[in-house]
N, C-alpha and C positions, 0 to 999 in steps of 0.2 A: 707252332709258336711255343717257346719255352716257358718255364715257370716264372712268375713275376719276381721272385726273389731266389737267388742262387744259394743253395745250402753250403755252409762253410764247414769243412772237415778238419781244418788245421789252422794254426796261427800263421804258418808260412803262406797258405793260400790267401788269407785275408791281407797280410802285409804286401803281397804281390799286387793285389787289387788296389790297395791304398797308393802304392807307388805308381800305378798305371793311370789312375783317375784323379782329377783335381778335387772331386767331391763324390762321396758315396754314402748310402744309408745302410745301416746294419741293424736288423731287428734281433734283439736278444730275448728269446722266449723259451722257457724251460719246457713248456708244453706247446709244440707247434700246432696242435689242434684246438688250442684255447680260443675263446672269443677275441681276446686281444690280438693274438697272432693272426687270426682270420681278417680282422680289420686292417692290420698292417699289410697283409698280402693284397687286399683289395685296393688299398692306396697305391701300393707298388705297381699294381697292374694298370693304374690310371696315369701314372707319372712316367715319362719316358726321357727326362732330361739327364738322368744320371742312373747308375746301376744300384740295385737293391740286393742285399744279402740276408741270410737267415742263419742265426746261431742258436743251437740247442745244447751244445756240449757244456756241462758245468765247469770243466777245466778252462774253457775259453772265457766263461763268465769271470772267473778268478783272474785270469791273465789280463783281461781288459778292465778290471776293477768295476764290474757291473754286479750289483747285489740282487736287485729285483728286475723283473721284466722291464725292458727299456728299448727305445730306438735311439741309436747313436749316429750322429752325422760326423764322419771323418772328412776333413778338408785341408787342402794345402794352402790355406790363407787364413787371415784373422787369428783366432785363438786355437785353431786346429781341430777342435772337437766340441760338440754340443750334445747334451743328453736330454732325452725326453722320457719321463716316467710313463710306462705303458701298462700299468696295472688296471687302471680304470679310465677310459677315455673314449671319445667318439672320433670318427674319421676327420671331421672338420678341424678338430684340435691338432691332429697330426699334420694335416695339410698346411695349416698356418705355421706350425713349427718348421716344417721342411722348407716352405717358401722363404721364411725369414733367415734360416740358418744355412741355406745352400747358395745364397747370393752374397758376394763380398760386401763388406761395409763401405768400401770405396772401390768403385768399378770403372774400368775404361769403357766409354761409350763409343762403339764403332758399328760399322755396317754388319759385322759378323754376329754381334750379340744384341742387335736392336730388338729382335723379337722377345728376348728375355726381359729387357728393360721395359718394353711395352707391357709385358705381362705383370711385372712388378708395379707398374703405374696404376694398375687396377686397384691396388691396395694402398700404396703410398702416394699421396696426392701432391706432396711437396718435393721438388727436386733441387738439389744444390749442385750447380755445375761450376767446374773450374776449367777455364780454357787456358791452354799453354802450348807452346811450340817446343816439342821434344828435341827438335834439331837445332834449336837456338842455344848456344853455350851460355847465354845469360839466364836461361831458365833454371830455377832451383832444381837440383837433381832428385830431391826427395819430397816432391809436392804431396804424394800420397801419405807420407809420414806426417806431414804438417796437418793434413786434413783428418787423419785417422782418429785422434782423440775426440774431436767434435762429432765425428760419425758414431763413435761408441756411445757418446752421451745421448744422441738422438736416434739410436737404433730403433727401427720400426716406425718412426714418424717422419723421417727425412731421408731421401735417397740421395747419396753422394756420388757424383759422376765426374770423371775426367774426360776432357775432349782435346785431342791432339790436333792443333791447327795445321800441322805439317801434312796431315792426311787430307788431301784435296777433296775426297769424297764427302767430307763433313763441312764444306764451305757454306752450305745453306744454314747450318747451325750458327755460324758467325754472323751471317746476315740477319737471321731471325732474332738473335739476342743483342744485336748492335755492338759487336765486339770488333775492335780494330786490331789488326795483326801486330802493329808496332806498340801496342799498349797491353802487353800480356806479362805475367798471368792476369787473368780477369775472372772475377766471380759473378755469377748470376744465380738468382733463385727463381724458379718457375712453379707456379701453382695453377692447377687446372681443375679444381673442384668447382663446378659451375663455370662461370666465365674464366678465361685464361688471364693470368696476371704475371708480369715479369718484374723483377726487382733487381737493382744494381747498387753497389756502394758508391760513395762520392767520387772515388778515384780508382782507376785501374793501373796495373803495372807492378804491383808488389803483392806479396802474400806471406802470411805467417799464421801460426796456430791462433794467436790472439786476434788477428784480423778476421779469420774464418769464424771464430767463436762469437765475436762481436756482431758481425754481419748476420749470422744465423739467429742470435738472440734478439737483435733489433727487429728482424722479420717476425719471429714468433711472438714478440710482445706488441706488435702492431705499430712500430715506430717508423716503418718504411712506407713510402708512397710508390705505387706501381708506376712504371714508365711505359710509354708507347713510342714507337719509332715514328719519326717525322722528317721529311725532306724540306729544305727551304723552298718557298714558293717562288718560281721564276717570275721575273718582272713581266715577261711577255707570255704568261700562262694562257691568255685568252686571245692570242694573236692569230693562231692557226684555226682551221675549221674544226679540228679535234682539240678541245681545251685540255689543259694539263691540270690535274687535281693532285693535291697532297693532303695529308691529314689536316693541314692548316685551313684549307678552304673547302674541304669535301662537304661538310654540313651546309655551309652557306650556299653553295651552288646547287646541291641536290634538293635542298628544302625551299628553293625559290618557287613560290606559288604561281608565278606567271609563266614558267617554262616546264615542259616535259624535259627530263634529263636522262639520256641513255648513256650508261657508264660501262666501260670495259675495265675490269680489274685484271691486271696482267703481271707476269714475272719476266724479267729480261732474259732469263735463261731458258724459258719454256718454249720448245719448238712449235707447239700448237699456237701459242700467242704470236710467234714470229710469222706463222703462215697466215693467220687471220688479220694481222695488223694492217696490211695494205687494203684488204677488203673493207675494214672499218674506216680507213681513211677515205675510200671512195664513197662509202655510205654517208660520211659527213659532207662530202661535196654535193651529193644529191639533195641534202636537206639544207644547204646554204640559203636557198630562197625562202626558207621557213625559219630562219634563225631567230626570228622574233618570238617564236613559240616553242621551239625545240632546240636543245643543245646536246651535242655529242662530246663526250669527254673520256679520258682514260687516266688511270692511276696505277703506278707501280706499287702493288700491294705487298711486295717484299720489303719495301723501305718506308711504308706508311701504314700506320694502324689507327683505325677509327673506332672509338668506343661504340659497342653495340653492332658493329658490322661483322657478320659471320658468314663464311662461305667455305666450300669444301674443295675447290679445284681451280686451276688456271687453264684457260681464261674463264672468268665468270662475268656475265652481263646482267646488269640491273637497270630497269627503267623506273625512274621516279616520276610518276604522273602528276598532273596538276590537281587531281582529285585527292592527293595525299596517299595514294596506294603505291606500293612497290611491287613490281612484277619481275620475275626472273625469266630470261630467255634461255630455253633449253633445246631449241631447234638446231638444224644443221646450219653451219656457219657460212651460208651463201648470201649474196647480196639480196636475192629475191626473198629468202626467208626472213632476213632482217626487216625488209620493207613490209612484208606481210604482217610481221609481229607489231611493228610500229603503227601500221594502219589500224590494227585491232585495238590497241591500247592508248593511242593518242588522238588528238583532235585533228591531226594532219593525215590526209588521205592521199598518198602519193600514187600516181598511175605508173606502175612499173613497166607497163606495156608501151610507154612512149619511146620515141627514138633514142632519147638520152638514156633511159633505163635499159634498153636493149644493148646499147654500146657497153655499158658498165657490166652487164650480165655476161656478155661474151668475153670480156677481159678476165673475169674472175672464175669462170666455170671450172677450168682445170685445177686451179689452186684450191678452190673450196672442196672439190671432190678429193683431192689429195689430203687435205686437212681432215675431212671425214667426220669431225666431231669428237676427236680424242681430247683427253685432258691430262694435265699434270696435277696430281693431288696436292692439296694445300692444307686443309683442315685448320683454317685460320679463324681466330676470334673466340673459339670455345670448344671444349670437349677434346682438345688435342693433348699430346704429351710429348716429352722430349724424344722418346723412341720414335714416335711418328714423324717428328720434325727431321730426325736423322734419316729415316726411311724415305721421306719425301725428297731429301737431297739426292739420294741415289736414284729415285724414281724420275726426278727431273732430267738427269743425264741420259737415262735410257728411254725417255719419252713415255713412260708408264704404259707398257703394252697391255696391261690388264684393265685399263680404264674402260668404262662403259661407253657404248656407242650412242652419243646424244642425238644422232640424226634420225633415229628410228621413230616411226609413228608420227602422230600429230600432237607433239608435246609443247609447241611454242607457248610460252607463258604459263606453263603448268609444272607441277611437281611430278614425281614418278608415278603417282596414283592418278594423274590427269586432272587434279583439282587446281584451279588458278591459285598462284602464289600471291595472295593478297592479304595475308595475315599480318604482315609488317607494314606499318604506315610510316610516313616521313617523321612523324612525331616520336617514333621509337628509336631513332638514331641517337 
């Protein structure tokens, strides 16, 4: 493995590196063995996102107008250069400087750079997103230029991101932020320090520097109210064995003290939800004779957001019991395991060994084994970020091959540690 910072012998060498890389860091240290230089090299050894160089030649100090020891970030965006005085500092100071200065003030959010956006989100908790369709001739050509003055004003406190709606890999972002393709450009603000909150202006479809500035200032001064997605409630929402929930009726149905309510939170695009959907329908048929005490329901959690409802993946199953406790189902998604879970946590004890139960089990065995317990990541309700939302969009399309196997062990009604998930009551919704 090579040195963490490449020594620079000439200006031609450094200029060639600047032409090759969008961003690089150069340590100017007259004494390469000084404490300041050693700290720089340790930081360089820990960061692998861009190259590091080391200058000790006094002539290069003069040529690049560096008087004292310093770390200089050269970049092909924003102001092109940023200097960090390095005479007396600690590693964290330099790390914070590099994090701030090596990321564009206005950046395109896409699948290729989502990891870096996610990394930035650990430090900057407020994200300002501009959705636009780059292939639409009606879209202003210089949206980045319109946003840049506001990004400069709020550097280090707000992360400004552009989302191209022509990139179909990002369609989950449109869904999550409630953006309509025929009403762009559209601005959204996302804050995820603690519970996640989304904010939007009164109207979509136009953008100017003044509008960006006003929207951002209104958010920072507390003038905006967070919004949550909500579908209209169908008139026949309770006609089928599996009831339809939206944000409008979720609390009313799940908080009913006379019914156990078993809910499936799903995403229409999630292949695992599509596999388990027919099994859940058959489960509802099994419990129809007990509809006076138990209700099965599903909600499209990509189009409906309920305050206080947090979950990490699709599909997610919650049982709201009549004793006020909420239990999460984490077993394999077979008819038999669903019944065993409901037998344990409800007052209904269904005999799955009956003839009717055996018929349903035979119908679903192959499908449930194929489903296996895979999930599509969601990270909904809290602790997420825009990078994760974009990443989830890609994960949904490829069925999230890295998801954990929820069918292992005897985890029905338990968290990963095996403890019953009873910490959240109906009152906490």
